[in-house]
C-alpha positions in Angstrom: 3.8 -19.8 -20.0 4.2 -17.3 -17.2 1.1 -15.6 -15.9 0.7 -11.9 -16.9 -1.5 -9.0 -15.7 -3.4 -7.0 -18.3 -5.0 -4.1 -16.5 -3.5 -0.6 -16.4 -2.0 0.7 -13.1 -2.9 4.3 -14.1 -6.6 4.1 -14.2 -8.1 7.0 -12.2 -11.4 6.8 -10.4 -14.4 7.8 -12.6 -16.4 10.9 -11.8 -19.9 10.2 -10.3 -22.8 10.8 -12.7 -24.0 13.7 -10.5 -20.7 15.5 -11.1 -20.8 14.9 -14.8 -24.3 16.3 -15.0 -23.4 19.4 -13.0 -20.3 20.0 -15.0 -22.5 19.9 -18.2 -24.9 22.5 -16.7 -21.9 24.7 -15.8 -20.5 24.5 -19.3 -23.9 25.3 -20.9 -24.3 28.3 -18.6 -20.6 29.4 -18.8 -20.5 30.0 -15.0 -17.0 28.6 -14.5 -15.5 31.5 -12.6 -15.8 30.9 -8.9 -17.0 34.4 -8.1 -19.6 34.6 -10.9 -22.6 35.1 -8.7 -24.1 38.4 -7.4 -24.9 37.5 -3.8 -22.6 37.4 -0.8 -22.6 35.1 2.2 -23.4 36.9 5.4 -22.4 34.1 7.8 -21.4 30.5 8.0 -24.5 28.3 7.4 -25.9 26.1 10.2 -24.2 22.7 10.2 -27.4 20.9 9.4 -28.7 23.4 6.8 -28.0 24.2 3.2 -25.2 26.5 2.5 -27.2 28.4 -0.1 -30.2 30.6 0.9 -33.4 29.4 -0.8 -34.2 32.8 -2.3 -31.0 33.0 -4.4 -31.3 33.1 -8.2 -30.9 29.7 -9.8 -27.9 30.9 -11.9 -26.3 32.3 -8.8 -26.7 29.0 -7.1 -25.0 27.2 -10.0 -22.0 29.4 -9.7 -21.3 28.5 -6.1 -19.6 25.2 -6.7 -16.2 26.1 -5.3 -17.6 28.0 -2.3 -19.8 25.0 -1.5 -17.0 22.5 -2.0 -14.8 24.5 0.4 -17.5 24.4 3.0 -18.3 20.7 2.6 -14.6 19.8 2.7 -14.2 21.8 5.9 -17.0 19.9 7.5 -15.5 16.6 6.4 -12.0 17.2 7.9 -13.2 19.2 10.9 -11.2 22.4 10.1 -13.3 25.6 9.8 -11.5 27.4 7.1 -10.7 26.0 3.6 -9.5 27.6 0.4 -9.6 25.7 -2.9 -6.8 26.3 -5.4 -5.5 24.9 -8.6 -3.0 22.3 -7.1 -1.5 21.1 -3.9 1.8 22.7 -4.9 0.0 26.0 -5.1 -1.6 25.3 -1.7 1.9 24.7 -0.1 3.3 27.8 -1.7 0.5 30.0 -0.4 0.8 28.4 3.0 4.5 29.3 3.2 3.8 32.9 2.2 1.0 33.1 4.8 3.5 32.0 7.4 6.0 34.7 6.4 8.5 32.8 4.3 10.8 35.3 2.5 13.8 35.0 0.2 16.5 32.9 1.8 14.4 31.6 4.8 15.1 28.0 5.7 12.2 25.5 5.6 12.6 22.0 6.9 10.9 19.1 5.1 11.2 15.4 4.3 14.0 14.1 2.3 11.5 11.6 1.0 8.7 13.3 -0.8 7.5 14.4 -4.2 9.4 17.2 -6.0 6.4 19.5 -5.7 7.1 20.0 -2.0 10.7 21.4 -2.3 9.5 23.2 -5.5 6.9 25.1 -3.4 9.6 26.1 -1.0 11.8 27.4 -3.7 8.8 29.1 -5.3 8.1 30.9 -2.0 11.8 32.1 -1.9 12.7 29.6 0.8 15.7 27.2 1.1 14.8 23.6 1.8 16.6 21.7 4.6 16.0 18.0 4.3 15.2 15.6 7.2 16.1 11.9 6.9 13.4 9.3 6.6 13.3 5.9 8.5 13.0 2.5 7.0 9.2 2.9 7.4 9.2 6.0 5.1 8.5 8.5 7.9 10.4 11.3 9.5 13.5 10.2 11.5 12.7 12.0 14.7 16.3 12.0 15.9 17.5 13.6 12.7 14.6 16.1 12.9 15.9 17.2 16.3 19.4 17.5 15.0 18.2 19.6 12.0 16.2 21.9 14.2 19.1 22.4 16.5 21.6 23.0 13.6 19.2 25.4 11.7 17.9 27.7 14.4 16.7 30.2 11.8 14.3 27.7 10.2 10.7 29.1 10.4 8.6 26.3 9.0 8.5 22.5 8.8 6.5 20.9 6.1 5.9 17.3 7.2 5.0 15.4 4.0 2.8 12.4 4.6 4.3 10.9 1.5 2.4 8.0 0.0 0.2 8.1 3.1 2.9 7.2 5.6 2.2 9.2 8.7 5.1 10.4 10.9 5.1 10.7 14.7 2.8 13.8 14.8 2.9 14.1 18.6 6.7 14.3 18.7 6.9 16.6 15.6 4.3 19.0 17.1 6.1 19.1 20.4 9.5 19.8 18.8 8.0 22.5 16.6 6.3 24.2 19.5 9.4 24.1 21.7 11.5 25.6 18.8 9.0 28.2 17.6 8.7 26.5 14.2 5.4 26.6 12.3 4.0 23.2 11.1 2.5 22.6 7.7 1.0 19.2 6.9 1.3 18.1 3.3 -1.7 15.8 3.1 -1.6 15.2 -0.6 -1.6 11.4 0.1 -3.3 11.3 3.4 -6.9 12.4 3.1 -9.0 10.1 5.2 -6.0 9.0 7.4 -6.1 9.5 11.2 -3.7 10.0 14.0 -5.1 9.0 17.4 -8.6 9.1 15.8 -8.2 12.7 14.7 -8.0 13.4 11.0 -4.5 14.0 9.6 -4.2 17.6 8.8 -5.4 18.9 12.2 -2.0 19.1 13.9 -0.3 22.1 12.4 -1.0 25.7 11.6 -2.0 24.8 8.0 -2.6 21.7 6.0 -2.7 21.2 2.3 -4.6 18.6 0.2 -4.5 17.4 -3.4 -7.2 16.4 -5.8 -4.9 15.3 -8.6 -6.1 12.3 -10.5 -4.2 9.7 -8.6 -5.5 10.9 -5.2 -8.6 10.0 -3.2 -10.5 12.8 -4.8 -10.0 13.2 -8.6 -10.4 16.4 -10.5 -7.3 16.0 -12.7 -5.6 18.9 -10.8 -6.6 20.8 -7.7 -5.6 21.6 -4.1 -7.0 22.8 -0.8 -5.6 24.8 2.1 -7.1 24.2 5.5 -6.5 26.1 8.8 -8.2 27.1 12.0 -6.4 30.4 12.3 -8.4 33.5 11.3 -5.5 35.5 10.0 -3.9 32.7 8.1 -7.3 31.9 6.5 -7.8 35.5 5.4 -4.3 35.7 4.0 -4.8 32.5 2.0 -8.1 33.6 0.6 -6.7 36.8 -0.6 -3.5 35.3 -1.9 -5.4 32.6 -3.9 -7.1 35.3 -5.9 -9.8 37.1 -4.0 -9.7 40.8 -4.6 -11.9 43.8 -3.6 -14.9 42.4 -1.7 -14.8 38.9 -3.2 -13.9 37.3 0.1 -17.5 37.7 1.0 -18.3 35.0 -1.6 -16.5 32.4 0.6 -18.5 30.3 3.1 -15.6 28.5 4.9 -14.0 31.7 6.1 -13.7 33.9 9.2 -16.7 36.3 9.0 -14.6 39.3 10.1 -14.6 41.8 7.2 -12.3 44.2 9.0 -9.6 41.5 9.1 -9.8 41.1 5.3 -9.8 44.9 4.7 -6.7 45.3 7.0 -4.8 42.5 5.3 -5.8 43.2 1.7 -3.3 45.9 0.8 -0.4 43.8 2.0 -1.2 40.4 0.3 -0.2 39.7 -3.3 -2.9 38.2 -5.5 -1.2 35.1 -6.9 -4.3 34.1 -8.9 -4.3 30.4 -8.1 -8.0 29.8 -7.7 -10.0 26.7 -8.3 -12.8 27.0 -10.9 -16.3 25.8 -10.6 -15.9 23.0 -13.2 -13.3 21.4 -11.0 -15.4 21.8 -7.8 -18.5 20.4 -9.6 -16.8 17.0 -10.3 -15.3 16.9 -6.8 -18.4 17.6 -4.6 -20.2 14.3 -5.3 -17.0 12.4 -4.6 -16.9 13.6 -0.9 -19.8 11.4 0.1 -17.9 8.3 -1.0 -14.6 9.2 0.7 -15.0 7.0 3.8 -16.0 4.0 1.7 -13.0 4.6 -0.6 -10.7 4.7 2.4 -12.1 1.3 3.6 -11.8 -0.3 0.2 -8.3 1.1 -0.4 -7.1 -0.2 2.9 -8.5 -3.7 2.1 -6.6 -3.7 -1.2 -3.5 -2.5 0.5 -3.7 -5.1 3.3 -4.3 -8.0 0.8 -1.3 -7.2 -1.4 0.9 -6.5 1.6 -0.1 -9.8 3.2 0.8 -11.7 -0.1 4.2 -10.2 -0.6 5.2 -10.2 3.1 5.7 -13.9 2.9 9.0 -13.3 1.2 12.0 -12.8 3.5 13.6 -10.4 1.0 10.7 -8.0 1.1 10.0 -5.4 3.8 6.6 -3.7 3.8 6.8 -0.6 6.0 4.7 -0.7 9.2 2.7 2.2 10.7 2.9 3.6 14.1 0.1 2.3 16.4 -1.6 5.7 16.5 -2.1 5.7 12.7 -5.2 4.7 10.7 -3.9 4.7 7.1 -5.7 5.6 3.9 -3.4 4.2 1.3 -4.0 4.2 -2.5 -0.6 2.6 -3.3 1.8 0.2 -1.7 5.6 0.5 -1.1 8.1 -2.2 -0.2 11.8 -2.6 0.0 13.9 -5.3 -1.6 16.4 -6.6 0.9 19.7 -8.3 0.1 19.5 -7.7 -3.6 22.2 -6.1 -5.7 21.4 -3.0 -7.9 21.5 -5.3 -10.9 19.0 -7.7 -9.3 16.7 -4.7 -8.4 16.8 -3.5 -12.0 16.1 -7.1 -13.2 13.1 -7.3 -10.8 11.6 -4.1 -12.2 12.2 -5.2 -15.8 10.7 -8.7 -15.4 7.6 -7.7 -13.4 7.1 -5.0 -16.0 7.2 -7.6 -18.8 4.5 -9.4 -17.1 2.2 -6.4 -16.8 3.0 -5.3 -13.2 4.2 -1.7 -13.2 6.6 -0.9 -10.3 8.9 2.0 -10.0 11.9 2.4 -7.7 12.1 5.8 -5.9 15.9 6.0 -5.9 16.4 6.2 -9.6 17.9 9.0 -11.7 14.6 9.8 -13.4 12.3 9.6 -10.4 10.9 12.9 -9.1 10.7 11.5 -5.6 14.5 11.1 -5.2 16.2 14.0 -3.5 19.3 13.8 -5.8 17.1 14.9 -8.7 16.1 18.2 -6.9 19.3 20.1 -7.9 17.3 23.3 -8.2 17.0 23.3 -4.4 20.6 23.1 -3.3 24.1 24.1 -4.3 25.8 21.0 -2.8 24.2 17.6 -2.7 23.0 17.1 0.9 24.3 14.0 2.8 21.2 11.9 3.5 22.6 8.4 3.7 19.7 6.9 5.7 17.2 8.1 3.1 19.4 7.0 0.2 19.7 3.5 1.7 15.9 3.3 1.8 15.1 4.7 -1.6 17.6 2.8 -3.7 15.5 -0.4 -3.2 12.2 1.2 -2.4 9.4 -0.1 -4.8 6.2 1.8 -5.4 3.1 0.2 -6.9 -0.3 1.9 -7.4 -3.6 0.2 -6.4 -6.4 1.6 -8.5 -9.9 1.1 -7.2 -10.7 -0.9 -10.3 -8.5 -3.8 -9.0 -10.4 -6.6 -7.4 -9.3 -9.4 -5.1 -8.4 -11.7 -8.0 -6.3 -8.9 -9.5 -4.3 -8.4 -6.3 -3.7 -12.2 -6.0 -2.3 -12.2 -9.5 -0.1 -9.1 -8.9 1.2 -10.6 -5.7 1.9 -13.9 -7.4 3.8 -12.3 -10.2 5.9 -10.2 -7.8 6.9 -13.3 -5.8 7.4 -15.5 -8.8 9.8 -13.0 -10.4 11.6 -12.4 -7.1 12.0 -16.1 -6.1 13.4 -16.8 -9.6 16.0 -14.0 -9.2 17.0 -15.2 -5.8 17.6 -18.8 -7.1 19.4 -17.9 -10.3 22.9 -18.3 -9.1 22.4 -21.5 -7.1 25.0 -24.0 -8.1 23.4 -27.1 -6.5 19.8 -28.0 -5.4 20.8 -29.6 -2.1 24.3 -28.7 -0.9 23.8 -30.9 2.2 22.9 -33.9 0.1 19.6 -35.7 -0.3 19.1 -39.5 -0.5 17.7 -40.8 -3.8 15.7 -43.4 -1.9 15.0 -43.7 1.8 15.2 -47.2 3.3 13.5 -46.6 6.6 11.3 -44.1 8.4 14.1 -43.4 10.9 16.3 -42.3 8.0 13.6 -39.8 7.0 13.3 -38.5 10.6 17.1 -38.1 11.0 17.5 -36.3 7.7 14.8 -33.7 8.4 15.8 -33.2 12.1 19.3 -32.4 10.9 18.0 -30.3 8.0 15.6 -28.2 10.0 17.9 -25.3 10.9 19.0 -24.5 7.3 16.1 -26.0 5.4 14.6 -22.6 4.6 17.8 -21.2 3.2 18.4 -24.1 0.9 14.9 -23.9 -0.4 15.1 -20.2 -1.1 18.4 -20.8 -2.9 17.3 -23.7 -5.0 14.0 -22.2 -6.2 11.6 -24.4 -4.3 9.8 -21.3 -3.1 8.8 -20.7 -6.7 6.8 -24.0 -6.6 5.3 -23.3 -3.2 4.1 -19.8 -4.3 2.6 -21.4 -7.5 0.8 -24.1 -5.5 -0.7 -21.7 -3.0 -1.9 -19.3 -5.7 -3.3 -22.1 -7.8 -5.4 -23.4 -4.9 -7.2 -20.0 -4.3 -10.2 -20.7 -6.5 -10.8 -24.1 -5.0 -11.5 -23.1 -1.4 -13.9 -20.9 0.5 -13.1 -18.6 3.4 -12.5 -20.5 6.6 -11.5 -23.7 4.9 -9.7 -26.1 7.3 -6.4 -27.2 5.8 -3.9 -29.9 6.8 -0.3 -29.3 5.6 1.2 -32.8 5.3 4.9 -32.6 6.0 4.6 -29.0 7.1 8.3 -28.9 8.0 9.5 -25.4 8.9 6.4 -23.7 7.5 7.5 -22.5 4.0 4.3 -23.7 2.4 2.3 -22.4 5.3 3.6 -18.9 4.8 2.6 -19.0 1.2 -0.9 -20.3 2.0 -1.4 -17.7 4.6 -0.3 -14.9 2.3 -3.2 -15.8 0.0 -5.7 -15.6 2.8 -5.8 -19.2 4.1 -5.9 -18.9 7.9 -7.1 -22.2 9.3 -4.0 -24.3 9.0 -2.9 -27.4 10.8 0.4 -29.1 10.3 1.7 -32.6 10.6 5.3 -33.7 10.3 7.7 -36.5 11.2 10.5 -34.2 12.3 10.3 -32.9 15.9 13.0 -30.4 15.3 11.2 -28.9 12.3 8.0 -28.6 14.4 10.0 -27.0 17.3 11.3 -24.3 14.9 7.8 -23.8 13.3 6.0 -23.5 16.6 7.9 -20.3 17.3 6.4 -18.6 14.3 2.8 -19.1 15.4 1.5 -19.7 11.9 -0.6 -22.8 12.4 -3.7 -23.5 14.5 -2.1 -26.8 15.6 1.1 -28.8 15.0 1.2 -32.6 15.2 4.1 -35.0 15.3 2.8 -37.9 13.4 3.8 -40.6 10.9 2.0 -41.2 7.6 0.9 -44.8 7.1 -0.4 -44.9 10.6 -3.8 -43.8 12.1 -3.8 -40.0 12.3 -5.2 -38.1 15.3 -7.9 -36.3 13.3 -11.6 -36.7 12.9 -13.1 -38.3 9.8 -14.3 -35.8 7.2 -12.4 -33.0 9.0 -10.5 -31.1 6.4 -11.4 -29.1 3.3 -7.9 -29.4 1.9 -5.0 -31.8 2.4 -1.8 -30.5 0.8 1.6 -31.9 0.5 4.7 -30.7 -1.3 7.9 -32.6 -1.3 6.7 -35.5 0.9 5.3 -38.1 -1.5 8.7 -38.8 -3.1 11.8 -41.0 -2.7 9.9 -43.7 -0.7 9.4 -41.3 2.2 5.7 -42.3 2.6 4.1 -45.8 2.6 1.4 -46.3 -0.1 -1.2 -47.2 2.5 -1.2 -43.6 3.7 -3.8 -42.7 1.1 -6.6 -44.6 2.8 -6.1 -42.7 6.0 -5.9 -39.4 4.2 -9.1 -40.1 2.4 -10.8 -40.8 5.8 -10.0 -37.3 7.2 -10.9 -35.4 4.0 -14.4 -34.0 3.7 -16.6 -35.1 0.8 -16.1 -32.4 -1.8 -12.7 -31.6 -0.2 -9.5 -31.4 -2.2 -6.2 -33.3 -1.9 -3.3 -31.4 -3.6 0.0 -33.1 -3.9 3.3 -32.3 -5.6 4.9 -35.4 -7.1 8.4 -35.9 -8.5 8.1 -36.9 -12.2 11.3 -39.0 -11.9 9.5 -41.3 -9.4 7.8 -42.8 -12.4 4.2 -42.4 -11.1 5.1 -44.4 -7.9 2.6 -42.3 -5.9 0.4 -41.2 -8.9 -0.7 -44.7 -9.7 -2.5 -45.2 -6.3 -4.2 -41.8 -6.8 -5.4 -43.0 -10.2 -6.8 -46.2 -8.5 -8.9 -44.1 -6.1 -10.2 -42.1 -9.1 -11.1 -45.2 -11.0 -12.9 -46.6 -8.0 -15.0 -43.4 -7.9 -13.7 -42.2 -4.5 -11.8 -39.3 -5.9 -11.8 -37.4 -9.2 -8.9 -35.6 -10.7 -9.4 -31.9 -11.3 -5.9 -30.7 -12.1 -2.6 -32.1 -13.2 0.1 -29.6 -14.2 3.9 -29.7 -14.6 6.1 -27.3 -12.8 9.9 -27.5 -12.9 12.0 -25.4 -10.5 14.9 -27.6 -9.5 17.9 -28.5 -11.6 18.0 -32.1 -10.5 14.4 -33.2 -11.1 10.9 -32.1 -12.3 7.6 -32.0 -10.5 3.9 -31.9 -11.2 0.9 -30.7 -9.1 -2.0 -33.1 -8.9 -5.3 -32.0 -7.4 -8.1 -34.5 -6.7 -11.5 -34.0 -5.1 -13.2 -36.5 -2.8 -16.5 -37.7 -4.2 
């Protein structure tokens, strides 16, 4: 029975107990309106002091949740002025109005983003102009230059750090400055990320953040506007819903009352404020943000490492200036037909792994579905080529390391099966039923080395290798020293490394295979040696000996087991894949060692992936 995953991919982060308690107090008091306190803030508080004067009435203090959250958020991101609103879409809308966008004005933005971004442009009266994305999901700088040149009237560029993928901010900023274009950073997915050690969101005139449930901060819905510009900050405060003298109830603002009074008659009140209940559940989350970023990155890197062992998967890479803060993972399926992509999504879904493809007719992240924003479908062939096979998977904080191993295993198991479905023959180049001499074995594998990988992708052997590597995870500790017996071109090594095994050594009879493998730099050491003879390793050296596809067809003399037992540590494991059609030729000696008390069998399971024969995985432990 195929392994399945049972947890939901839509589990948001829980609210800290402090936030729950404060929300309850607010509801009992009814002080949900952000301006429902009588005092005003006279100046920005000292960075080391409390934002609320000690002589304030207790009920007034309770009603300052939004004001306090804005101030605390501004300190976290290092931007002095922050305005809290009801969504990131609203934040982008207000940012565009603050920068002067009027009806018909062109606004440049990513062709790969969420529909809320072009919607905010349309909401502000603007006309989106889409910039191509690269295979790494970031702005194509050359296309950005072309779009800037061909749209000289464009006033603003919203660079969307979609799914936390950070574009070349230095180049973007330089192009914008040279062209007189204002830069807005959509940081809905990038809170906690950095560019050259500076928080993302500090590179344009305005940045906008999200606190929707699937973001780093969770309030269900919510957004923030951040800027260092006094006039823009005053505009955004007024536009968000501050009227009369209510701007004085903001802490993270320019303390220039004349500026607000001058702007006030000219700024519409769009009434998009955040309420105190939302801010109350957000404030306690800020202190955990850095730890969340660290934990999220660990989850991302673990799953990316697992699936990166597949040649048909491309996980986008970041620019060297970027420190990411991902809460999801994206990858592209390479060399698959549309039918195979659909099959992959269907089969992983059946096994509990929820994946969506961006380039689908019902996906709100596919530009073709934003018909409200254009009269004629724009030509965005680069972006289309990326999105039609771009897979998206959430990584909730509730997922642990075992969960990620299982998710990665299922993704690879499904994909390897799809890749091998139409294979007419296990070994097109032929494979002897029974080798007569060692020289025969050497000659076969030397000749096979250059196309060994392709044949074993095609015939489904990678399904078995993935299964073996995943199965061995519970048996070994970090740093375990492993010997891959018959390492060949490293197909098994890639799978072992993908699940976190790093200390690999390889031994093989084929010099050509080792030559090819050495170029990949996967193993700590590679050795040309022949089983059945004394091996060049210390006694009790390895925690695991592993062999797949070697102990079969009389390739290995039976006396090899004595030498393998010598180099295996007491308590170490020997995992071997045996061909069932060999009628226990190699399993019987293993049983003998177990009966003598030298080894004990801990696992024996059947796995059939080839058309021509069946296999079983046997794991024994040295006593």
